[in-house]
Structures are given as C-alpha cells and as structure tokens.
C-alpha positions in Angstrom: 62.8 39.2 -38.8 60.4 38.4 -36.0 58.5 35.1 -36.6 54.7 35.5 -36.6 51.8 33.0 -36.6 50.9 34.3 -40.1 53.5 35.6 -42.5 52.2 38.2 -45.0 53.4 37.7 -48.6 52.3 40.0 -51.4 50.8 37.8 -54.1 50.1 38.8 -57.7 46.7 37.9 -58.9 46.6 35.3 -61.7 43.9 34.3 -64.1 44.1 30.5 -64.3 44.6 29.1 -67.8 41.2 27.7 -68.8 42.7 25.8 -71.7 44.0 23.2 -69.3 40.4 22.0 -69.1 39.4 19.8 -72.1 36.1 21.5 -72.6 37.7 24.9 -72.8 40.8 24.0 -74.7 39.8 26.0 -77.8 38.2 29.0 -76.1 39.6 32.4 -77.1 40.4 35.3 -74.9 37.5 37.2 -76.5 35.0 34.4 -75.8 36.2 34.1 -72.2 35.6 37.8 -71.6 32.1 37.6 -73.0 29.3 37.5 -70.4 27.0 36.0 -73.0 29.5 33.2 -73.7 29.9 32.5 -70.0 26.2 32.3 -69.4 25.6 30.0 -72.4 28.4 27.7 -71.3 27.4 27.3 -67.7 27.4 23.8 -66.3 23.9 22.8 -65.2 24.1 19.0 -65.2 26.3 16.0 -65.1 26.6 15.7 -68.9 27.9 19.3 -69.2 30.3 18.7 -66.3 31.8 15.7 -68.1 32.1 18.0 -71.2 34.4 20.3 -69.3 36.6 17.8 -67.5 36.3 14.6 -69.6 38.6 11.8 -68.4 40.6 14.0 -66.1 38.2 13.0 -63.4 37.4 9.4 -62.3 33.9 8.0 -62.8 33.7 7.9 -59.0 33.7 11.7 -58.9 30.8 12.1 -61.4 28.9 9.4 -59.5 29.5 11.3 -56.3 28.1 14.5 -57.8 25.1 12.6 -59.2 24.4 11.0 -55.9 24.4 14.4 -54.1 22.1 16.0 -56.7 19.7 13.1 -56.4 19.9 13.0 -52.6 20.6 15.8 -50.2 21.5 18.8 -52.4 19.5 21.9 -51.6 20.7 23.7 -54.7 20.9 22.5 -58.3 24.1 22.8 -60.4 24.9 26.1 -62.0 28.5 26.9 -62.5 29.9 29.5 -65.0 33.2 28.6 -66.7 34.8 31.5 -64.7 33.9 29.7 -61.5 35.0 26.3 -62.7 38.3 27.7 -63.8 39.2 28.7 -60.2 39.0 25.1 -59.0 42.4 23.5 -58.8 43.7 26.7 -60.5 47.4 25.9 -60.8 47.4 22.5 -62.4 45.5 20.1 -64.5 42.8 18.8 -62.1 42.8 15.3 -60.8 40.0 13.6 -58.8 42.0 13.9 -55.6 42.8 17.6 -56.2 39.1 18.4 -57.0 37.9 16.6 -53.9 40.3 18.7 -51.8 39.7 22.0 -53.5 38.0 24.7 -51.4 36.0 26.3 -54.2 34.7 22.9 -55.4 33.8 22.0 -51.8 31.0 24.7 -51.6 30.2 25.3 -55.3 30.2 21.7 -56.5 29.2 19.5 -53.5 29.4 15.7 -53.7 27.6 13.2 -51.5 30.8 12.1 -49.8 31.3 15.6 -48.4 28.2 15.5 -46.3 27.9 13.8 -42.9 26.2 10.4 -43.0 22.5 9.9 -42.2 20.7 12.1 -39.8 24.0 13.8 -38.8 23.9 15.7 -42.2 21.3 18.1 -40.7 21.1 19.6 -37.3 17.8 18.7 -35.5 16.8 22.3 -35.6 17.8 23.0 -39.2 15.1 24.7 -41.3 14.8 25.6 -44.9 14.2 29.3 -44.1 16.5 29.3 -41.1 16.5 33.0 -40.6 12.6 33.3 -40.9 13.0 36.1 -43.4 9.7 35.5 -45.1 7.9 35.9 -41.8 9.2 39.4 -41.8 8.0 40.3 -45.3 6.4 43.7 -45.2 5.3 43.1 -48.8 6.3 40.1 -51.0 10.1 39.8 -51.1 10.8 42.8 -48.8 12.2 41.6 -45.4 12.0 44.3 -42.7 14.0 42.6 -39.9 16.1 45.6 -38.6 14.6 48.9 -37.5 16.3 51.0 -40.2 17.2 48.4 -42.9 15.3 46.2 -45.3 16.3 43.4 -47.7 14.7 43.6 -51.2 14.6 40.2 -52.9 14.1 41.3 -56.5 14.4 37.8 -58.0 15.0 34.2 -57.2 17.8 33.3 -59.5 21.6 33.7 -59.7 24.3 33.2 -62.4 25.8 30.6 -60.1 24.4 28.5 -57.2 26.3 28.1 -53.9 25.7 24.8 -52.2 25.2 26.5 -48.8 22.7 29.1 -50.0 20.8 30.5 -47.0 17.8 31.2 -49.2 17.7 27.7 -50.6 13.9 27.6 -49.9 13.3 30.2 -52.6 16.4 30.6 -54.8 17.1 28.4 -57.8 15.5 25.3 -59.3 13.8 22.6 -57.2 15.9 19.6 -56.3 14.7 16.2 -55.2 15.3 17.2 -51.6 13.8 20.7 -51.8 10.8 21.8 -53.9 11.3 25.5 -54.2 8.8 28.1 -53.2 7.9 30.8 -55.8 7.0 34.4 -55.8 3.4 35.0 -56.7 3.5 38.7 -57.8 4.9 39.7 -61.2 8.3 41.3 -60.8 7.1 44.8 -61.7 4.2 44.6 -59.2 6.5 43.3 -56.5 9.0 46.1 -57.1 6.2 48.7 -57.1 4.9 47.3 -53.8 8.4 47.6 -52.3 8.9 51.2 -53.4 5.4 52.1 -52.1 6.2 50.6 -48.7 9.5 52.5 -48.5 7.8 55.8 -49.4 5.4 55.4 -46.5 8.0 54.1 -44.1 10.5 56.9 -43.6 12.2 55.1 -40.7 14.0 52.9 -43.3 17.2 54.5 -44.5 19.2 51.4 -45.8 18.1 49.0 -48.6 20.0 45.9 -49.6 19.0 45.0 -53.1 19.4 41.3 -53.5 17.7 38.1 -54.5 19.0 35.8 -55.9 21.7 37.9 -57.5 21.0 41.3 -59.1 23.3 40.3 -62.0 20.5 38.2 -63.3 18.2 41.2 -63.7 18.1 42.9 -67.1 20.2 46.0 -66.2 17.5 48.4 -67.3 15.2 46.8 -64.7 17.8 47.1 -61.9 18.6 50.6 -62.9 14.9 51.6 -62.8 14.4 50.1 -59.3 17.6 51.7 -57.9 16.6 55.0 -59.5 13.3 54.7 -57.7 15.1 54.2 -54.4 17.2 57.3 -55.1 14.0 59.3 -55.3 13.0 58.4 -51.8 14.4 61.1 -49.4 14.7 58.8 -46.4 16.9 56.2 -48.2 20.5 57.0 -47.6 22.3 53.7 -48.2 21.8 51.3 -51.1 23.8 48.1 -51.4 23.7 45.9 -54.5 24.4 42.2 -53.7 26.1 40.2 -56.4 28.3 37.1 -56.0 28.6 37.4 -59.8 31.2 40.1 -59.3 33.4 37.1 -58.5 31.6 34.3 -60.2 30.8 36.1 -63.5 32.8 39.4 -63.5 32.3 39.6 -67.2 28.7 40.7 -66.5 29.9 43.8 -64.5 32.4 44.6 -67.2 29.8 45.0 -70.0 29.6 48.4 -71.5 25.9 49.0 -70.8 26.3 47.8 -67.2 29.3 50.1 -66.5 27.6 53.0 -68.1 24.4 52.4 -66.1 26.3 52.1 -62.9 27.9 55.4 -63.8 24.5 57.1 -64.1 23.4 55.6 -60.8 26.7 56.6 -59.1 26.4 60.2 -60.3 22.8 60.5 -59.1 23.7 58.9 -55.7 26.6 61.4 -55.2 24.4 64.3 -56.2 21.8 63.3 -53.6 24.3 62.3 -50.9 23.4 58.6 -51.0 26.0 55.9 -50.4 25.8 53.4 -53.3 27.9 50.2 -52.7 28.3 46.8 -54.3 28.5 43.7 -52.0 30.0 40.5 -53.3 30.5 37.0 -51.8 34.0 35.5 -52.1 35.0 32.6 -49.8 38.5 31.6 -51.1 41.6 33.6 -52.1 42.0 31.6 -55.3 38.7 33.0 -56.6 40.2 36.5 -56.7 41.6 36.8 -60.2 42.5 39.8 -62.4 39.1 39.7 -64.0 37.5 40.0 -60.6 39.8 42.9 -59.8 39.0 44.6 -63.1 35.2 44.3 -62.4 35.6 45.7 -58.9 37.7 48.6 -60.1 35.2 49.3 -62.9 32.5 49.7 -60.3 34.6 52.1 -58.2 35.5 54.1 -61.3 31.8 54.3 -62.2 31.1 56.0 -58.9 30.1 53.4 -56.3 31.3 54.3 -52.8 32.8 50.9 -52.0 32.9 47.3 -53.1 32.8 45.0 -50.0 32.9 41.3 -49.4 30.5 39.3 -47.2 31.9 35.8 -47.1 30.6 32.7 -45.3 32.8 30.8 -42.8 32.9 27.2 -44.2 34.8 24.2 -42.9 37.2 23.0 -45.6 37.1 26.3 -47.4 38.2 29.2 -45.2 38.0 28.0 -41.6 41.6 28.7 -40.6 43.2 32.0 -39.8 45.7 31.6 -42.7 42.9 31.0 -45.2 40.9 34.0 -44.0 43.9 36.3 -44.1 45.0 35.1 -47.5 41.6 35.8 -48.8 41.4 39.2 -47.1 44.7 40.4 -48.5 43.8 39.1 -52.0 40.6 41.2 -51.8 42.1 44.3 -50.3 45.5 44.4 -52.0 44.7 42.8 -55.3 41.1 43.8 -56.1 40.3 46.9 -54.1 37.5 44.9 -52.4 37.0 45.7 -48.7 36.7 42.6 -46.4 33.5 43.3 -44.4 31.8 40.3 -42.8 32.2 36.6 -42.5 28.9 34.9 -41.5 28.8 31.6 -39.8 27.0 29.2 -42.1 23.3 29.2 -41.4 21.4 26.2 -40.1 19.9 24.9 -43.3 19.4 21.2 -44.0 22.3 19.0 -44.9 24.9 21.7 -44.0 26.6 20.3 -40.9 29.8 19.5 -42.8 30.2 23.2 -43.6 29.3 24.7 -40.2 31.8 25.5 -37.5 31.2 26.0 -33.8 30.8 29.4 -32.2 34.0 28.7 -30.2 35.9 28.2 -33.4 34.5 31.4 -34.9 35.5 33.3 -31.8 39.1 31.9 -32.1 39.3 32.9 -35.7 38.2 36.4 -35.0 41.0 36.6 -32.4 43.6 35.1 -34.7 43.0 37.5 -37.6 43.2 40.7 -35.5 46.3 42.9 -36.0 47.2 42.0 -39.5 44.8 44.0 -41.6 44.0 47.7 -41.5 41.2 48.3 -39.0 38.7 49.3 -41.7 39.5 46.1 -43.6 39.4 43.7 -40.7 36.2 41.7 -41.2 33.8 41.0 -38.3 32.8 37.4 -37.9 29.1 37.3 -37.2 26.4 34.8 -36.3 23.1 35.4 -37.9 20.8 34.4 -35.1 17.2 33.5 -36.0 14.8 36.2 -35.0 17.7 38.5 -34.0 20.0 39.2 -36.9 23.7 39.4 -37.2 25.6 39.5 -34.0 29.4 39.7 -33.6 30.5 36.3 -32.3 31.8 37.8 -29.0 28.4 39.4 -28.3 27.0 36.1 -27.1 25.2 36.4 -23.7 25.7 32.8 -22.6 27.4 29.8 -24.2 27.0 26.2 -23.2 30.1 24.7 -24.9 29.3 21.2 -23.9 25.9 21.1 -25.6 26.8 23.7 -28.2 23.9 26.0 -27.4 24.5 29.8 -27.4 22.1 32.4 -26.1 21.7 35.8 -27.6 19.8 39.0 -26.9 18.8 41.9 -29.0 18.1 45.6 -28.7 15.3 46.1 -31.2 12.0 44.6 -32.4 11.4 43.1 -35.8 8.3 43.8 -37.8 6.5 40.8 -36.4 7.2 41.8 -32.8 5.4 45.2 -32.6 3.1 44.0 -29.8 5.6 41.6 -28.2 6.6 43.2 -24.9 9.1 40.5 -24.0 11.0 40.6 -27.3 13.9 42.6 -25.8 14.1 40.5 -22.7 14.0 37.1 -24.4 17.1 35.0 -25.1 17.4 33.5 -28.5 19.3 30.3 -29.3 21.8 29.2 -31.9 23.3 25.7 -32.1 26.8 24.4 -32.8 27.2 21.4 -35.2 26.7 18.3 -33.0 29.8 16.7 -34.6 32.0 19.4 -33.0 30.9 18.8 -29.5 32.6 16.8 -26.8 31.4 13.2 -26.3 29.2 14.2 -23.4 27.5 16.8 -25.6 27.0 14.4 -28.4 25.4 11.9 -26.0 23.1 14.6 -24.7 21.8 15.3 -28.2 21.5 11.6 -29.0 19.1 11.2 -26.1 16.8 14.0 -27.4 13.7 12.8 -29.3 14.1 15.1 -32.3 12.8 14.9 -35.9 15.2 16.4 -38.4 12.2 17.0 -40.8 10.0 18.8 -38.3 11.8 22.2 -38.5 11.6 22.2 -42.3 7.8 21.5 -42.0 7.4 24.4 -39.5 9.4 26.7 -41.7 7.3 25.9 -44.8 4.1 26.4 -42.7 5.4 29.7 -41.4 6.0 31.0 -44.9 2.5 30.0 -46.0 1.0 31.8 -43.0 3.1 34.9 -43.4 2.2 35.2 -47.1 -1.5 34.9 -46.2 -1.1 37.8 -43.8 0.5 40.2 -46.4 -1.6 43.2 -47.4 -3.7 42.6 -50.4 
C-alpha cells in the first residue's frame, strides 16, 4: 500500500466511561442522558472541579486554574459533565495528562498555558476584536455582510470556551473582563430584530446565535425562528449551538426534537434552508451521544448539521489532528466539516493563535483526503472585513507578521465611505511565531496592550448611543 503523510483509519465512536472520575462514580446512565442533570452538575468553580477529580489531580493543577481565573481569564468556568468527560477520555486522568489534553487546553485554561507578561496579548488585541457591535443595526443584530446578519439572542451558553470571540458580552464577568450587558428585554430585542429584517429585504441569511441558542427556552427559540420563516426574503437560517457537542442531551429532549420537527417542516414547505451549526475542535469530543443528537436534528428535518471549529495551537493545529476531527465528524456523526477559523485577536489569547503561514500550510495539507463538500475552508476573520479564505490575502509581510486584506462589499457602517473597497485591512500573526528580526521590530514599537481594549469598549458605547430609539 502506498505510504501517505496521513493514513486514514476508520474509528468507532466511544462514549468515555464517566465513572472513572470520582465525582461521577455513582452516576447512572439515565442521569447522564438527562439534560437537566447535566446542567445542575456543571462545574462553575474550583470547589466543584475538585468534587469531580478529587485527588486524581495535584494541588498544583487546581492552583493553576485558580490563578488563571483570578488573573487573565476572559471567561468564567462553566463545564458540563459531558464536556469534562471528554478530557483524557481513555484513562483515569493524571495531572500531566490533563495539562496535555487538547479539550482541557481550551475549555479549562490554566495560568501556565498563557504566554508570560505582555506577550500574553497582541498589542492590537481587543475585547470586541471583530467590531461586531459597531455594526449593530438594532441591539444584538450585526449586519456585517450585504446579505447576512448575525442575531445574538442571548449572552449565555451551557459551556464557556476560553477563547470565546464574544468574550466582551458573553458569560459572567471575570477579574480581567467586566462584561457588557444587553439593555433591551429579550422580547423587545427580538421584536426589533424581526422588524429590521422585514424592512430590509436585501438580507436573506440569518445566523441565530448568542451565546448559545441551547440556553433559550425552546418555545422562545421556536417563536423567533417561526418569525423568521414568515419573512419572505429570509432563505437561510442557521442555529448556532456548541451544545450539540458540549451538551447533546439538550438536543435529544423530546420537546426540542418535536419543536425542531415543526420548524423543519415549515422550512421545507417554504423552501427555506434550516441548518444547525456546532463548534467542535477535537476528535475526542465526538462521541456516540453527539452523533445521536446530530442525527436527531437531521431526522427532524434540518437540511444539514455543520461544524465551524477554531484553529488552536495545542488543540488541532496539525494536519493529522484536523483530519482526525473531520473524519470523526463526517463518518461518525453525520456532521459536515465546514470552516476552521483562525483564533481571533482577543486579549490573552496568543498561546492559542497560529500564524497565517501555518494556517495556509494546514489548508494545503488537508486537501485531497476528504470529499470536496466536506473539506473545510480555513479562514481568517479580518476586522472590518469578515471571513476570508487564508489564501485570499493580498499581501503578507512574514517577517513582521502583518497581512493585508481587501474586500468587495461595504458593511453597514460604511455606507458613505467611498474608500472602503479600495482600502487594505490588516491582521497580525502572534509575535511569538515571528523570526527574531520580526520580534525585535515589534519590541521597538511603543505599544500599550490595554489601549485597544479601551478603544473597543469606547466604540461599543458610541455605537449603542447611535442605535435607533
């Protein structure tokens, strides 16, 4: 047989035995399948984390978690048992195994993961790095692309990712990040969104997100999506939920499956594409319960279940890791690999980010193994531009790690900006990945790592003030 850089091996999905963890030793199958039990037993603090792992982990590990939460963490702890169970899935966890685990690395950050001192954040890091709130048409509705909008229905999730791009809004405040809050009541915010879409027929595609739609009472989610389905110009609706992987029990509840069936039927009757988008970053997270939830959504009538992952160093930043994940999704769970985003330039995220050059190499190295429709595109979400395939870069200074991008449309805040389509927009590699000359160039710059965060907070306040009354 011809030797290849990557050898495909069909792997059966396995639900790790949660009873190997002291805190879950007496949990029954029925309890584990219960969404309510999973939510009640989420780990939200250090005491609860100790309750799960006990003496399996050294005190140094708990101290490392505590130091991160008290220091640089942009997201508070929130980990369902399902998510914890996919960390070190094949053995009883040890401290060394937990520190090396890819799921732990982005879902349960520790202080020792992060780069030291000012190196933890890029000088141009910002808490709203994509400037989504500047493009709010009404509160929570980002109109960045000509035909697409993002509807942030809520600011909570069933689980919190350490690298969350909406860390300025989503989740509880941390010592490093006091979170911003929606001002409108949910029903008023949703009404304003639907009203905007009714009077803006150029929008055909709505991503319903947050937060995570799994945290909405399903009757409220169903009512909003039903409202979208009544708007003639809306042809694509995508429901964003990492919980399909982190809390699949939610999507297997009878009322949720039945409700998705009703929405799926209406969508088909009206010729609208209804899909579910999830966020899986590691092959070991794809378990039989995740596959069951995805297949339940497909059986209910959604057109597709797709994965939008994030490219993260130490998690999935090799071709083998990406291909293992894509085959687990495609073969094992009927989830279509769709995008991998480069990690956004939020504060204290430099240890996760990879360079554009590495992302381009990874795109090259995964080609030819997967079916074309299931070969994910690796994209850079460029501030003020949007997602761009990594090979679309207009110019790239590899020494200084500065890439230059163009775009072919105006955002909602550029209606009168005649130069918007001629301007070049910048994105920055992690300084730690640059050659010595590039690192020296950045060291000579007089930059304030906090300044970008202050500008981002100010821009949100200004944009909120400009929203229609």
